[in-house]
N, C-alpha and C positions, 0 to 999 in steps of 0.2 A: 280508428278507421284506416283501411289501407289507402283511401284517398282523401284528399282535403275536401272541405266543404265546397259544394258547388255554387257559384255565383250565377244568377240568372242571366242567360245570354252569353256566358263565358264557358269555355271548355273545362272539363275536370282535369285537374293536374294531379299527377301520381306524387305522393309523398316519398321522398327519398329514404331508403334504409338498405341495410346490408342484404336482406334477404331479396328485395327486389333488384339490387345491383347484381347479385349473384346470378339470379334468373336471367337477367338481361344479358349479362356478359357471356353465359354459355348458351343463350338461346332456348331456355327451358319453355315449353308450352304444354297446355293441357294438363294431363294427369301429373307429370314430373313437376310442373310448376306448382301445382296445388300440393303435392308432397312436400316441396320445399318451404312452402309457406306454413305447412303444418309443423314441420321441424323447427322453423324459425320461432313460431309461437310457443312451441314446447320448451325451447331454450329460454324463453322469457318467463317460463314458470319455474323450471328446475334450477337454473342458475340463482335467481333471486331467493328462492326458497333455501338453497344451500347457504348463501350469504346470510340470510335471516337466521339460519340455525346456529351460526357462530356467536355465541353469548359471551360478550366481554365481562359481564358481572361474574359469571361463573369462572372464566379463565383467570381474571385478575385476583379474585378472592382465593383461588387455589395456588396460582403462581406467586403472588406477592405476600399474602397473608397465611398461606398453607391451611386454608379453611374453605368451606363451601358455604357460600351466602344463602344456599337454599335451606340450611339448618338454622337460620337466625331470623328473628323479627317475624315478618309475615311469611317467610319461606319463598317469597317471589324474587326471581332473578332479575331485578330491575334497578333503575337508578335510585329510586327512593329508599328501597331497602339497603343498598349500598351506602347511601348517605347516613342512614340511622346506624348502620352496623360498623362501618370502617371510616367514615367521615367524609368531608367535602372533597378532598383530593381524589379518593376512589370513586366517588360519585361522578365527578367531573370527567374523569378518564373514561368511565363506563359510558357516560353520555355522549362524549365526543366519538368514541368507536361506534356506538349505535347510530349516530348521525352519518358518519361516513359510509357504513355499510348499506344504509337506506339510499343515500345519494347515489353511490355506485351501482346499486341494483337498478335504479330508475334509468340512470344514464346508459347502462348496458342494454337495457330493454328497449330504449328508444333507438340506440345505435343498431340493434339487430333487427327490430321489427316496427320502427316508427312510432307513432302516437300509441297505437294499440299495444305495442311491446312495453312502453312505459306504463300504461294503465294496468297491464297484467303484473308487471314487476313491482308496481306500487303495493298491490294487495299481497302478492306472495312472499315479499321480503318481510312484511308484517306477520303474515301467517307463520313463517319459519321462525320468526323471533318468538312467537307464542307457543309453537309446538315443534321445537328443534329436534331433527333426527338425531343429532349427535348427543343429546342429553335425556333420552327417553321420553321425548315430547313434552317435557316440563321446562318452559321458559318464562319470559316476562309477559306483561300485559299489552305491550306493543304501542303505548301512547307516544313516547318519544320518537319511536321508528316511524310511526305513521306521520308524525309532524314533519320530519325531514323528508319523508317520501313525498309529502305535499309541497314542501319547498322545492324539490326538484321538478315537479310538475308545474307549479305555478307560485311564485313567491308571495304574491298578494294573499294566497290562500293560507300559507304559513303565518303571515303577519296577523291576520284575523284570528287564527286559532291561538297564537301567542297571546294576543289581547284577551281573548276569552279566558284563557287559562290564568293569567296573571290577576286579572279582576276577580275571578271566582276563587282562586287559591288564596290571594291576600284577604279578601273580604271574609271568607269562612275559615281559613286555615285547614281546609279540607283538600288535600291533593287529589283524593280519589273522586270527589265531586267535581273539581275542575276538569279532570280527565273524561269524566262522563259527559259534562257539557260540551267539551270539544268534540267528543265522539258524535253527539247529537247534531251538531252544525256541520260536521265534516261533509256529508254528502250534499247539503244545501250549497255550501261554498263551491264545491266543485261544479255543481249546476250552474251557479252564477258566473264563475270565472274561467272554468275549463269545460264548457258545455259540449262535451263530446259524449256519445252514448256509452262507450266502454268505460271511459273515466268515471262517469257517474255511477254506473253499475258496480265497479270495483270499490268506489267510495262507500257505497251502500253496504257492501259486503265487509269492508274494514270497519264500518261503524258496528255492525251486528256482532262482529267477533270481539271487538274491544268492550262492548257493553256486556257480552257474555263473560269475558274474563273478569269483569267487575261485579259479577252477580253477588258475590258474598259482601262486597262493599255496599251495594244497594240495601241489603238487609240491615247492616250495622248503622248506615246513615238514617234509615227509617226508625230504627230502635234508639237513635241517639247515641250509639256507642262507638262511632268512627273515630279513630285516633286523629288527633290535630297536630299540625305542624308548628312547632314553636320557632317563628321566623327569626328571632333574635339569637338563639343559641343552636339552631339546627338540630333541635331535639323533637321527639315525638311526645305529645302529652295526651292523656286521655281524661275526659271529665268524669269525676267522681259522682256518685248520687247525691252526695251532700253539696255539690256545686264547686268543690275545690279541684284543682288540677293536681295530678300526680304523673310521674313519668312512667311510661310502659312502653314495651316493643309495639310499634304500631303496625298497620297493614296499609299496603299500597293500594 
């Protein structure tokens, strides 16, 4: 919102952000002020999208390993596929960079346009990660990026998401199922802890796109063919029909 929540009997206070500060400093009113607000909101869409479009998995796989992560495993340009293909260090580096771009995007959104700017940035940095303009709109599935965007909005939301992810991932060894469960609770957590209309709406949009990106995982989970994470060796294993495990390139 452009305004903080109203307290009965108290005046509504304007939430500070660069857009309002600029309008007030030059005395913009009426249509010019509305246009400035529109430009500010647009910046909170375009800048986070471009940040999200920077995919560290693709960059590091080409720069360090002279390879393309999208040609291996699941073909997904994300942390899990980096872990499976190039190892723990590559996955950790990818995750850290995904975290940083999500936090930076939300921070810039809030700086430019207040609470609404942070909400817009939260969704569009994830959207850019999924459909990066720099890589022909083929990116990752947005789970880690969405988690860190949530951290920038409200740390308690991130802690709940992390708890859900670890419980499901350790209990089932299915990273994809853990990601799906986090997506399902995402808007509910925003409703409980960051109960702002646009924040909740953007959280629902994020949930919808994360679930869409996991549509093939849904099919494999239902068929009992989804790859499992070997927690002791950081390998992916798939269960054979006879009940034995065998190594296989997994799916995120």
